[in-house]
N, C-alpha and C positions, 0 to 999 in steps of 0.2 A: 466303224463308227462314222457318224455323220455330223459334220459341223457346219453351222451357218456362218456366212461371212457378211455381217451387216455393214452398212456404210452410211455416211451422211455427207452432204455438201452444203457449203455456205460461203459466199463471197470469194469464190475461186479456190477455196480449200476443200479437198476431198479426203476423207478419212475412212479407211476400211480396217475392220478388226477381225482377226482370225483366231478361232479358239484352238488351242493345243492341249496337250496333256500336262496339266498343272502350270501352264504358261499361256500367254496371250501375245500375239504379234499385232502391233499397231502400225499401219502403213499410212503415210501422209503424202499428198502431192498438191501442188499449187499450179493453177493456170498461169500462163505467161503474163496475163494482165494483172496478176496478183503479186508480181515481183518486178522491181526496177532498182535503179541505183540512187534514186532520190528519196521519195517518201515511203517506199516499200522495199527497203534494203533488209533482206531477211536475216534475222539473228538466230532463228531456230524455232523450236516448238516447246510449249509447256503442256504437260499432261497431268490430269487428275484422275484418280480412280475412286469410284464410289461403291461401297459394299454395305448393305443393310442401312442405307441412309447416311453413312459416314463417309465424307469425302476427304481424300488425302492427296496432296500434291506429290507426285513422284520426284524423288531426289536425284541429283546428279553429282558425281564426284569430280567432274571437270568444270571449272569455272573460268570466267574471263581472266582471273588472276593467275591461272595455271593449272596444271594437272595434279592429281593426287600423288603423294609420294608412294611409289610401289613398295618401298621398304618399311613403311610405317605400320604399326600394329593396327588391327581392325578398329580398336576402340579409339585410336588417334585420328583416324580418317574422318573428314568432315563432309557431311552431306549438305548440299544446297538445293533448295526447292527449285524445280525446273522453270518456274515463272520468273526466277531471278538468274538462273544459270540454265538457259534452254538447251534442249538436246539438239545438237547440230547434225542430225541425221534425218533421213526421210523414212526411217523405220525404227521401231523400238520394241524389244521383247520385255514384257513385264512378267515377273515371277512373283505372284502374291505370296506373302510369307505364310499364310494359312491355307494355301492350296486354292483350287478352283473347282468348287463343287456347287456353286450357286450363281445366280445371275449377277453380273457386275455392270458398271457403266463407266465409260471413259469420255472425258471432256478434253478436247485438244484445241489449243489456240496457237496460231502463228504469231510470232513476235518480230517486230521490226526495230532496227536501230533508229533512234531519234536524230542522230547526228551529233549528240552530246556524249562523246566517249562511249561507254558500254551501256548507257541508258537505253531502255527499250520501251516500246509502246505496243498496245494490243492490236492484233490484226483479226482476221476472220476466225471464227470458232465453230466447232461441231461437237455434238454429243452423240455417242453411239452406245447402245446397250449390247451386251454379249452374254450368251448362255453357254454353259459347258456343252461339249460335244455329246450328242445322244448315242446311246448304244443301240445299234440297229438289230443285232442278233444276240439274244440273251444266252444262246447256247454256243456262241463263238465270240470270245472277248480277248482282244489284245490288251496288254497292260505294260507299263514301263516303269523302270526305276527313275529316280530323279537325276542321279548322276552328277550331283552338284557339290561333292565334297571339296573340290578344288575351285571354290567360287566365293565371291564376296558375300553372297547370300548365306552360305554356311558359316562364314567368318562372323557375319553380323548376328546370326541367330544362335550359334553355338560356340562362338569364339575359338574356332578351330580345335575344339575338344577332341581327344582321341576316341576311336571307335572300338578299341579292344585293349586289354591290359598290356603293359609292357612285358618284355621278356619273351621266352619261347612260346610260339603259337600253339594253342591247344583248341580242340573242338568242344570243350565242355566247361568253359568259364561262365561265371554268372553274368547274364546279359541285362539284369535289371537296371544298372546304372546307365545303360546305353539305349534304353528303349525309346526315349524321345527322339534321339538322332536316327535310330533305326527306322522308326515309323516315317520320319520326314524324308530320309534318304531313299529308303526302299519304295516309298510311295505306293502307287496302285499295283505294281508287280508283286511287292511283298504282301499286300493285302490279298491278292488273288491266290498266291501260293499258300498262305496260312489258312485261308478259307477252304481251300481244297483239302488240306491236311485235316482240318477240323471236321469237315464232312466225312472223311474216311474214319475218323475216330468215333463219330456219332452213329455211323452205320455199322452195327456190330456183326452183321452177316457178310460184309464185303471183304474182298481180298485186295491187296495192294502190291504192286511191283514198282521197283525204283531203279533208275539208272543214275549213277553219280560220278562226277569228274572231280573238279576242285570241291572239297567237302570239309569245311571247318566252321560253319555257322552253327552255334550250339542250339539255337531254337529249331533248326532243321534236323541236326544230328540227334541230339538228346531229346528235345521236346517234340520232335516229329517222328523220325524213323524208329528210334529206339522205343519211344512211347507206344507207337503202333505195334511194334513187335512184341512188347511185353503184355499188351492188352489183348491181343488176338491169339488164337491157337497157332502153334508152330506150323509153319508151312503156308499160312495165309498172308504173310508179308515176306517178300523176297527182294534181294538187291544184287545188282551187278555194279562193281566198283572198278575204277581204273587202277592199273598197276604200273603205269609208266614210271620211269626213274624219278621224276620230280615229285611223285606221290609216295615213294617208298624208300628212296636213298637219303641218308643223313646229309646235312650240310657240312661245310668245312669245319664247323665246331663240334660235329658229332651229334647234332640235334636232329631227330627224325622229323619229317614233315607232319603236320597235324592230321593228315589223312591216315597215317599209321594208327594213331589212337582211335580215330573215327571208325576205322574198319574193325578194330578190336571191340569197341563198344557195340557196333551194329551186329557183329557176329554173336556177342553175348546175348543180345536181345532177341535176335531172329533165329539163332541156332546156326552153327557152322554150315550145315547142309543147305541152308537157304540163302547163302551168300557166295557169290562168285567174284573173283578178282582176275582181270585180264584186260585185253584190249583188241581192237579191230585194226589191223594194219599197223598203225602207229599209236593211237590212243583209243580208249573208250570215252569218247567225248560227248556222249549224250547226257542231257540233263532233263529227266522225265519222271513224273509220277503217273502211274496208271491205276485207275480204280476199276475193279471187276466185281461182278455180282457173285453170289454164293456158288454158282455153277462155274465160275471162271470166265464168263463172257465179259468183254470190254464194255464199260459204261461211259467213263470220262477219262480225259487225259489233260495234263498240263505240261508244257514243254516250252523251249525257247533258247535264247542265247545266255540267259542268266545262270551262272554257276551257283550252286548252293553253298556259297562261301561268303565270308565277310566282305571281301573285295567284290564278288559278283553281285551281291545285293546292295551294298552301300557305297561303293566307290565308282564302279564302272557304269556306263550308260547301257543298260540291258533291257531285254523284254521277256515276257512270257506270253503264251497263248493258251487260253483255256478253251477246251472243246468238249461239250457235252453231246456226244453223238456216238452211238454204239458202233457204227461201221468204222469211223475214224479211230476210236479207241481200240477196236479189235486189230487194226493194222499194227498199232504199237504193241499190243499184247502178243501178237504173233511174232513180231521181231524180238521181243523179250524172251519168249519161249524158245525160239531158235538159238539165241545166244546163250541162254541159261543151260540148255541141254547139250551144247557143243562140248565135246570131251576135253578140248583144250583148257576149258575153265575148271575142270575137275582135277587136273593134274597138280601134284605138289612135289616138284623135283627136289631131290636132296643133293644139292651141289654147292660147292664153294669155288669162287666167290659168288655171293648172291647179291640181289639188288637191282639187276637189270630186268627187262621185261620177261613175262612168262615164256614167250616164244624163244627168247635168247636162252633162258634157263633150260628149256626142253632140248634146244639144239646142242647145248653144251653137254647135257646128260647123255646124249647118244655117243659122244666121243669121236664123232666123224668130222667135226668142223673146227678143230683146234687151230688150224693155220689161218682160218678166216674169221673167227670170233675175236672181238676186241673188248677189252675191259679196262676202264669204263668205256661205254659206248662212244662218247665224245671226249677226246683227250688229246692234248697237244703232242703226245708221244707218237700219235698216228698222223695228226694233221700237219704238224710243223714242217717236216721234210717236204711234203707236197707243196705247201704254201711257199716255203723258201725257194723251191725249184721254180716256182712261177713268178718269183720276185715280189711276192705280196707280203 
């Protein structure tokens, strides 16, 4: 992506604006001649944002009367326009509530103390237009989640509303009540992911392969993978899912993780023979959709740090990268084929206790490693004596 960094200067004030992903960085500086301790005693900066001809003064929660109460409810916090409570920083990140998909304009004014208490007067002012970053390569597109659930912006817009039902986590709850939050929090990364899935749905001849790790987002599990599996001939959609303890072992209350049901749903839709569960070394930590043509050749791929989970899409700051390139997609397709055909993923050991990794279960099944295998894998019965001996 390519972003322009427009700037403007006036009266010793210089303002540079940097376009980001759904956010804008505004940087201010003042010449030495524009600041002194007499008639140019800097109080801070006022900033206005203009979109579609409507100008809004950016608000500040910190005023000369004191800081906002961190324990106050979002609705109780008071905003003060920055022309009355200037930003006392030389940079400010603005997160427009409706995103950043069109040209905007920022007007920045330095404010000076008059010498009469906290009263201020206008100093030099600059106006800078800014456009969203341009996509340089239509076949290679990075995209990001917003990652702002723990932010004042989310509190203001959604009043800290929950993003999933209370109780035991499942991968098939009704997401309709949460769609406005999901669209805002998932931002461009979510849009790219579901555009990829929709493309696979609309191409009736294509084949799809999927790597999953954390996996409990219903629109991905039910509305994406399972829907594809039910719509296409069996064998045209395949999946490799992680089987690490955190995705298969019940919690202390006996509740299984949501990935257990997700795997059950996916197997029912794709067919048991088209789903593998296992891991590489420690985890199967890949998060990938691969689109192939009817002959099985790689066409497109989407991958990145974003898990296909509620946390991955709507809580954490994550990314996806979309690549529409046959050579790149084939690299992923080859890796999937190698993992899918590995015999370790086809084994179903019948041993008790169960719940550890597939490699652990296979080792136990041999009966050769009883003195070395531990169950559970991490437990204080094994760790405590060692830690006590070290004085930890």
